[in-house]
C-alpha positions in Angstrom: 0.0 0.0 0.0 2.9 2.3 0.8 4.3 1.8 -2.7 1.0 2.7 -4.4 0.6 5.7 -2.2 4.1 6.9 -3.0 3.5 6.3 -6.7 0.2 8.3 -6.5 2.0 11.1 -4.7 4.7 11.3 -7.4 2.1 11.4 -10.2 0.0 14.0 -8.4 3.2 16.1 -7.6 3.9 16.3 -11.4 0.3 16.9 -12.4 0.5 20.7 -12.5 3.8 20.7 -14.4 2.4 18.3 -16.9 -0.8 20.4 -17.2 1.2 23.5 -18.0 3.4 21.7 -20.6 0.4 20.0 -22.3 -1.6 23.2 -22.3 1.3 25.0 -24.0 1.7 22.2 -26.6 -2.1 22.2 -27.2 -2.4 25.9 -27.9 0.8 26.0 -30.0 0.2 23.1 -32.3 0.3 24.0 -36.0 -0.7 21.9 -39.0 2.4 22.8 -41.0 4.3 20.5 -38.6 2.4 17.5 -39.7 2.4 15.5 -43.0 -1.4 15.4 -43.3 -4.8 16.2 -41.7 -5.1 12.8 -40.0 -1.8 13.1 -38.2 -2.6 16.6 -37.2 -6.0 15.7 -35.8 -4.6 12.6 -34.0 -2.0 14.8 -32.3 -4.5 17.3 -31.2 -6.9 14.6 -29.8 -4.0 13.0 -28.0 -3.0 16.2 -26.3 -6.7 16.8 -25.3 -6.8 13.2 -23.9 -3.6 13.8 -21.9 -5.0 17.1 -20.6 -8.1 15.2 -19.5 -5.9 12.7 -17.7 -4.3 15.5 -15.6 -7.8 17.0 -14.8 -8.0 19.6 -17.5 -10.9 18.6 -19.6 -10.9 20.1 -23.1 -14.4 20.8 -24.3 -15.4 19.8 -27.8 -15.9 23.4 -28.9 -12.4 24.3 -27.7 -10.9 21.3 -29.5 -12.6 22.1 -32.7 -11.7 25.8 -32.6 -8.0 24.9 -31.9 -8.3 22.4 -34.8 -9.4 25.0 -37.3 -7.3 27.9 -36.0 -4.0 26.3 -37.1 -5.0 24.9 -40.5 -2.9 25.6 -43.5 -4.2 27.8 -46.4 -5.5 24.8 -48.3 -8.1 24.1 -45.6 -9.3 27.7 -44.9 -12.5 27.2 -46.8 -13.5 24.3 -44.7 -12.3 26.1 -41.6 -14.6 29.0 -42.4 -17.5 26.7 -42.9 -16.9 25.0 -39.5 -16.5 28.3 -37.6 -19.6 29.8 -39.1 -22.0 27.0 -38.1 -24.6 27.9 -35.5 -23.1 25.1 -33.3 -19.7 23.6 -33.9 -19.6 20.0 -35.1 -18.2 17.2 -33.0 -14.4 16.9 -33.4 -14.7 13.7 -35.4 -17.1 15.3 -37.8 -14.7 18.3 -38.3 -11.9 15.8 -38.8 -14.0 14.0 -41.4 -14.7 17.2 -43.3 -11.0 18.1 -43.4 -10.1 14.6 -44.5 -12.6 14.8 -47.4 -11.1 18.2 -48.4 -7.6 16.7 -48.3 -8.7 13.8 -50.6 -10.3 16.2 -53.0 -7.2 18.4 -53.0 -5.0 15.4 -53.7 -7.1 14.4 -56.6 -7.1 17.9 -58.0 -3.2 18.0 -57.7 -2.9 14.5 -59.3 -5.2 15.6 -62.2 -3.2 18.8 -62.7 0.0 16.8 -62.8 -1.2 14.3 -65.3 -2.7 17.0 -67.5 0.7 18.7 -67.6 
């Protein structure tokens, strides 16, 4: 029991430091640092889950707003559509919208390349 109590104390002792670091990472993530939308979305969701684990729940609206705030120029049209909705979509729905945009953009680029 002493070992478990000590382990809990160590984890709780680092909780606030982890919270500060994760919060910084969450608010400073930028899509340009990722190869595609899925990787970017997975990273954001992972940070939100880690924040939840230290007691800082990230609400869906905050997660979606962070998602769209750091998108590259290619996705600004979808970002505008998401932001202008009366109620923000669930994170997974926003992720799906961005993935569809990415697929459409890739097809457009491939078509342009083959036409040239």
